[in-house]
C-alpha positions in Angstrom: 152.5 147.6 210.5 153.0 151.3 211.2 151.4 153.8 209.0 153.7 156.7 208.0 151.7 158.8 205.7 148.2 159.1 204.1 146.9 161.2 201.2 143.6 161.3 199.5 143.1 162.0 195.9 139.8 163.1 194.4 138.5 163.2 190.8 134.9 164.3 189.9 135.4 165.3 186.3 136.6 162.0 184.8 139.4 162.1 182.3 139.2 165.9 181.2 139.1 168.5 184.1 140.7 168.6 187.5 141.9 166.1 190.0 143.0 167.2 193.5 144.6 166.1 196.8 142.5 166.8 199.9 145.4 168.5 201.3 145.5 171.1 198.5 147.3 170.4 195.3 145.2 170.5 192.2 146.1 169.1 188.9 144.6 169.4 185.5 144.0 166.0 183.8 143.3 165.1 180.2 143.2 162.1 178.0 146.6 161.2 176.4 144.6 160.7 173.2 143.7 164.4 173.1 145.6 167.6 172.5 144.3 169.0 175.8 146.7 170.4 178.5 147.2 168.3 181.6 148.6 165.1 182.8 147.0 161.7 182.6 147.2 158.3 184.5 149.8 157.0 182.2 152.2 159.8 183.2 151.3 159.6 187.0 152.0 155.8 186.9 155.3 156.4 185.2 156.3 159.1 187.6 155.2 157.0 190.7 157.1 153.9 189.6 160.2 155.8 188.6 160.3 157.9 191.8 159.5 155.2 194.2 161.8 152.5 192.5 164.8 154.7 192.4 164.2 155.9 196.0 164.2 152.3 197.1 167.3 151.3 195.1 169.1 154.3 196.5 168.2 153.2 200.1 169.4 149.6 199.4 172.7 150.9 197.8 173.3 153.1 200.9 172.6 150.2 203.2 175.1 148.2 201.3 177.6 151.0 201.4 177.7 151.3 197.5 178.3 154.8 196.3 176.8 154.6 192.7 174.3 156.7 190.9 171.1 155.0 189.8 168.5 155.8 187.1 165.1 154.5 186.6 163.1 154.9 183.5 159.5 153.7 183.2 157.6 153.5 179.9 153.8 153.3 180.2 151.8 152.3 177.1 148.1 152.5 176.7 146.4 149.6 174.7 142.8 148.9 173.7 141.4 145.4 174.7 140.8 143.2 171.8 138.4 140.8 173.4 136.2 143.1 175.4 135.7 146.7 175.9 138.3 148.6 177.8 142.0 149.4 178.0 145.0 148.4 179.8 148.6 149.5 180.4 151.9 147.8 179.9 154.5 149.2 182.1 158.3 148.7 181.4 160.7 149.7 184.3 164.4 150.0 183.4 166.9 150.1 186.3 170.6 151.1 185.8 173.2 151.4 188.4 176.4 153.4 187.5 179.4 150.9 186.9 177.2 147.8 187.3 176.7 145.2 184.6 173.3 143.9 183.8 173.7 140.5 185.6 174.6 142.3 188.9 171.9 145.0 188.3 169.4 142.2 187.8 169.9 141.2 191.5 169.1 144.7 192.5 166.0 144.8 190.5 164.8 141.7 192.4 165.7 143.3 195.7 164.0 146.6 194.8 160.7 144.8 193.7 160.5 143.3 197.1 160.7 146.6 198.9 159.2 149.3 196.7 155.6 150.2 197.7 154.5 151.0 194.0 156.1 147.9 192.7 154.3 145.8 195.5 151.1 147.1 194.1 151.6 145.1 190.8 153.5 141.9 191.9 151.5 139.4 189.7 150.6 141.6 186.8 151.7 140.3 183.4 151.7 143.7 181.9 154.4 145.1 184.2 158.0 144.1 183.5 161.3 145.1 185.2 164.8 145.2 183.3 168.3 145.7 184.3 170.2 148.2 182.0 173.7 149.6 181.8 173.9 153.1 183.1 
């Protein structure tokens, strides 16, 4: 295994304040349950999944010489635990490939799940689901 990139993210303020990358970028963060300015973990998880999954499917399509546009939408929902203190996310990822029916797109969902680094972080989570869609 060859490392290609590394970054380090830091948060000292918790949910409301600043988070930053050691290489310089700073982000205002806030709870999704407040009206405060800033991004939150739900948005960052959604952006990470959508960006990584779509980049991976584009690479697969290129390898297979398929010239179709693709689109990934990721919906992240925050839920309160019912049996114990805490919260959890549900993540629904929708992949559409231009001109492809859902059955064929489903095969590409499976290929992409095996290669996308963000999807690999969540391989056995019951709260992460992937769906093919018409684009």
